[in-house]
C-alpha positions in Angstrom: 46.6 -8.0 -0.7 44.7 -5.4 1.4 45.4 -2.8 -1.4 43.6 -5.0 -4.0 40.6 -6.1 -1.8 39.8 -2.6 -0.6 39.1 -1.0 -4.0 37.1 -4.1 -5.1 35.0 -3.9 -1.9 34.4 -0.1 -2.5 33.2 -0.8 -6.0 31.0 -3.7 -5.0 29.3 -1.8 -2.2 28.8 1.4 -4.3 27.0 -0.5 -7.1 23.3 0.2 -6.9 21.0 -2.9 -7.4 18.4 -2.7 -10.0 14.9 -2.1 -8.8 12.6 -5.1 -8.9 10.1 -5.3 -11.6 7.3 -5.6 -8.9 8.3 -2.2 -7.4 8.2 -0.6 -10.9 4.9 -2.2 -11.5 3.4 -0.8 -8.2 5.0 2.6 -8.8 3.3 2.7 -12.3 0.0 1.4 -10.8 0.2 4.2 -8.1 0.3 6.9 -10.8 -2.5 5.3 -12.8 -4.6 4.9 -9.6 -4.1 8.6 -8.8 -5.2 9.7 -12.2 -8.3 7.4 -11.9 -9.0 8.6 -8.2 -9.1 5.0 -7.1 -6.2 4.5 -4.7 -5.8 1.0 -3.2 -5.3 0.1 0.4 -3.6 -3.3 0.7 -4.7 -6.1 3.0 -3.3 -9.4 3.7 -4.7 -12.7 4.9 -7.3 -15.1 3.9 -10.5 -13.3 2.9 -13.6 -14.9 4.6 -17.1 -14.3 3.6 -19.3 -12.4 6.1 -20.9 -14.6 8.9 -24.3 -12.9 8.8 -26.2 -10.0 7.3 -25.1 -7.6 10.1 -21.4 -8.2 9.3 -22.1 -7.8 5.6 -23.8 -4.5 6.4 -20.8 -3.3 8.4 -18.4 -4.3 5.6 -20.5 -2.4 3.1 -20.5 0.7 5.3 -16.8 0.4 5.8 -16.3 0.1 2.0 -18.5 3.2 1.5 -16.3 5.2 4.0 -13.1 4.1 2.3 -14.6 5.1 -1.1 -15.5 8.5 0.3 -11.7 9.1 1.0 -10.7 7.8 -2.4 -9.6 4.3 -1.2 -10.4 0.9 -2.4 -9.5 -2.3 -0.5 -7.4 -5.0 -2.3 -6.4 -8.2 -0.6 -3.0 -9.5 -1.6 -3.6 -12.9 -0.2 -2.1 -14.9 2.5 1.5 -13.9 2.0 4.0 -13.7 4.9 7.4 -12.2 4.8 7.6 -11.4 1.1 10.2 -8.6 1.1 9.8 -7.8 -2.6 6.0 -7.4 -2.2 6.4 -5.3 1.0 8.9 -3.0 -0.8 6.4 -2.6 -3.7 3.5 -1.9 -1.4 5.5 0.6 0.5 6.6 2.4 -2.8 2.9 2.5 -3.8 1.9 4.0 -0.5 4.7 6.5 -0.4 3.4 7.9 -3.8 -0.3 7.8 -3.1 -0.1 9.3 0.5 0.9 12.7 -0.9 -2.1 12.6 -3.3 -4.5 11.4 -0.5 -3.4 14.2 1.8 -3.9 16.7 -1.0 -7.3 15.2 -1.8 -8.6 14.8 1.7 -6.7 17.3 3.8 -4.5 16.9 6.8 -5.5 14.4 9.4 -7.8 12.5 6.9 -6.6 9.1 8.1 -7.7 9.8 11.7 -11.0 11.0 10.5 -11.6 7.9 8.4 -10.6 5.6 11.2 -12.8 7.3 13.5 -15.8 6.9 11.1 -14.9 3.2 10.5 -14.7 2.7 14.3 -18.1 4.3 14.8 -19.9 1.9 12.6 -22.5 0.1 14.8 
């Protein structure tokens, strides 16, 4: 019995599962966004409107800083624990990170975050 189960188990574990259509879609989107120089940074949660004109101004300045580094914010909604979406977003970021480092230079993320944090 063990002689039969072992080969079946090896075949079963060695089979590679197909990639999800969402991962393929995000990979294609990454290559398209690189060509268009409009890489997205994904956010999650319920988007709320600004409370006042000061917060709106801060958001506009933050958006301008992101655009300077070739990033555009995209909210994926209020989704928690969607493994397929997480895998797709990670695949997108893996592809676009190489491009952004080449475009903006080493340490660009720290510079960008410093600029965002210095918004008054």
